[in-house]
N, C-alpha and C positions, 0 to 999 in steps of 0.2 A: 664870361661870356654867357649869353643866353642862346638856347636852341628852341625854336618854335617848329615842332614836327606836325606836319598836316598830312592826312591821308586823303587820297583822291576821292572824287564823288563816285556815286554808283556807276559801275561799268556795265557794259552789255554782258560780260561774264558773270559778274555779281548778280545780275538779274536772272540769268540762267540758272545760277546755283541756288537762288531763292526759290525756284520752282520745284526742282528736283535734282538729284544726283545725275540721272539719266539725261535730263535736259541740258545740264552743264556739260556733260561729257559729249553729247551730240552737237552742241551749238558752240562750243568753245572756240574763241578766235585768239590767234597769237598776239594781236595787239588791239584789243577792243577799245571803242570809243566810249564816252559817257552817254548814258541813256538820257532821255528827257528829264527824268528826275535828278540824275546826276548833274546836269547842267543847271538845274534850279538850286540844287544844293551849292554848287560853286558860286553862283550869283549871290546867294545869301551870305556865303562866306566872304566874298569881296566886299559886300556892304558893311559887314561887321569888323573885318580885319583892321580898319583904321583906329578902332577903339582899343586896340591891344597895346599895352605898355609893358616893356619898351618896344618901340617901333622897329620893325625889321630893317636892317641896313643891307642885306643881301638876300636874294631869292633864288634858290636852287630847285630843279626838278629833274626827275629820272627821264630817259629818252623814250618815254611811252606815251601814246596818244592821250590816255586818260589823265596822266599827271600834268602834262603841258595844258591840256583844256582846263583842268582845275586851277592851275597856276595863273592862267591868263586874267581872270578878274581880280585876283590878288595883286598881280603886277600893275594893273591899271589903277587900283586904289592906292597902292604904295608908291607908284611912279618909279618902278624898278625894272631892270632887264631880268629875264628868266635865264639863269645860267644852267645850261644842260650838262648834267654830270652822268656819265655812263657807268658810274660805280654803283649807283643806287637803284638800279632796276629791280623789278620784283623777282624773287626767286620762283621757279628754277630757270628764269629767262623765258622769252617768248616761246610758246609751245603750239604746234600745229598737229592736226590729226590727219594722218596719211594711211589709207587703207585700214582704218580702225586702230592705228597704232600712234601713240604720242611720240613725236619727234621735235628736235629743236628747230627753231626758226631764227634767222638773222636779225630780225627786227624790222620795223618800217623804214623806207628810204628816206633820207634827209629832206627831200622835197615835200613829202607827205607831212612830216613833222613841222617843218618850217612854214607850211601853208596855214597852220593853226593860228599863229600870231607872229607879228613882226617883232615882238619883244624877246623871242627866244634867241639865245646866243649858243652856238654849237661848237664843240671841239672837233678837230680835224678827224677824229676816229669815227665820227658818224657820217656815213657816205651814202651814196645812192644804192649801195649793195646792202645796206643795213649797218649794224654796229656791233655785232656779236657773232662769234662762231656758232653755227647752227647745231647746237647740241644742248641737252638738258643738264643743267647744273645739279651736282649732288648735294645731299644734306650737309656733309662736311664742307664743301666748297662755299655753300651759302652762309654757313656760320662763320667761316673764316673771313669771308667778304664783309659781313656785318662787323666784324672786329675791325677791319681795315677802314670802314666808313667812320666808326667811332673814333679811331686814331686820327683820321683826316680832320674831323670835326675839331678835335682838341689841338691838333698841331698846326693847322693852317689859318686859324683865326684869332684876332686879338681879343683881350679880355673885355674891351668896351663894345664888342660887336653883339648884335642880335641877328642870327641867321635863320631864315625860314626855309625848310625843305619840304617840298611836296613829293611824297613818297608813296608807300604801299603798306598794307596791313601786315604782311609777313615780315619783310625785311626791316620794316619800321619797328616792329615789336623786337625783332632780334638785335637791332642796333640799340634800342633803349636799354635792353638787358645788358649788353656790353658796356653801356656807359654807367649804369646804376647798379648792376649786380653781376659783375664779371665772373664771380664764382659760380653763378647759375648759368651763365651764358656758355660756359665751357662744355656743358652737357648737350647743347643743341646739335653738335657735330654727329650724335649718334642716333638721331630720331628722324623719322620720315615725316613728311608734311601731315600736319593734323595730329601727331602723336606726341608732341613736345610736352614734357612734364611741367614747364614753367612758360607762361605766355602773358602778354599784355594785349588785351582786346582793344582794337581801334576801329571805330565805326566810320562810315564814308564821311569825308570832309571833317572829321574830329580833329581837334587841336591838342598838342601836349607841349607845356612849356617846362624846360629844364635849365636851371642856372648851373653852369659848370665852373668849378673852382680848381686851381692846381692840385689841391689836396682832397677834393671831394665834390659834392653836388647839393643842390636843393631842388626838390621837385615842387614846382608851383601848381601845376595841374596835369592830369592825364585824361585823354579821351573826352574832351570838352566840346559840346555841341550847342552853345548858347545861340548861335546864329540860326540853327534850325528850329529851335524853340521859338525864337523871336519871329521866324517867318511862318510859324504854325505848321511846320512839317514834322515836328517831334513832340509827343505829348507823353509825360511820364517818363519812366526808365524801365529798361528791360535787360536782365542779365542773361543773355542767351549764349550758349556755347558757340565757339567759333571753330570747332574741330572740322567742319567742312572745309576741304582746301579751297573751294570756290569762294568762301567768305573770308578765309585768311589771306 
């Protein structure tokens, strides 16, 4: 089977982080939407996605505004529903600032998420009260969840399928490590956000294609942004550290 992993477009929190750590900490939202740039990135992705082979047969997204907004143009281009999976949210879950302290948030209500697009299909676990216990996920919990996502990908899809998942920079990287380098992924449990010794950098709306076999895998590409180059939104290549939690 083939996995096409897609990171969401630039979010409001990504834009805050690009300014400064202080701006990110002061402006951080529990479930940010795409910025105007992020929406243009997603539209460019939608225009390009039809040229990808093999063509995706299923499309998943996390239950967060930015991933569903990014998945919408992809779903339109491929004429697919967006299957919302509450396992693939970004670590450490939605976070809100209360009296200067980071605390967990239950996530956006179902009505707000469903208003983004008619193509989204939600599990019963996503309600008007949100979809998660309002607490901050630990590094160990996030690493274990990434392993469960990798297992779900392998165990619940057929060999002839190509699934597209619109996810996030951190949990996406951790999931990829579990799929292609499980011996390295084991060490993720013991490192806080931004301090991991092994990482796969994923830009906004970047795509990664992995072919999974019963006894191995083939990496076709990682962190590809052809659509942004074609749209004139990216010129050249930059190897910038993603140690800032806001960019991961």
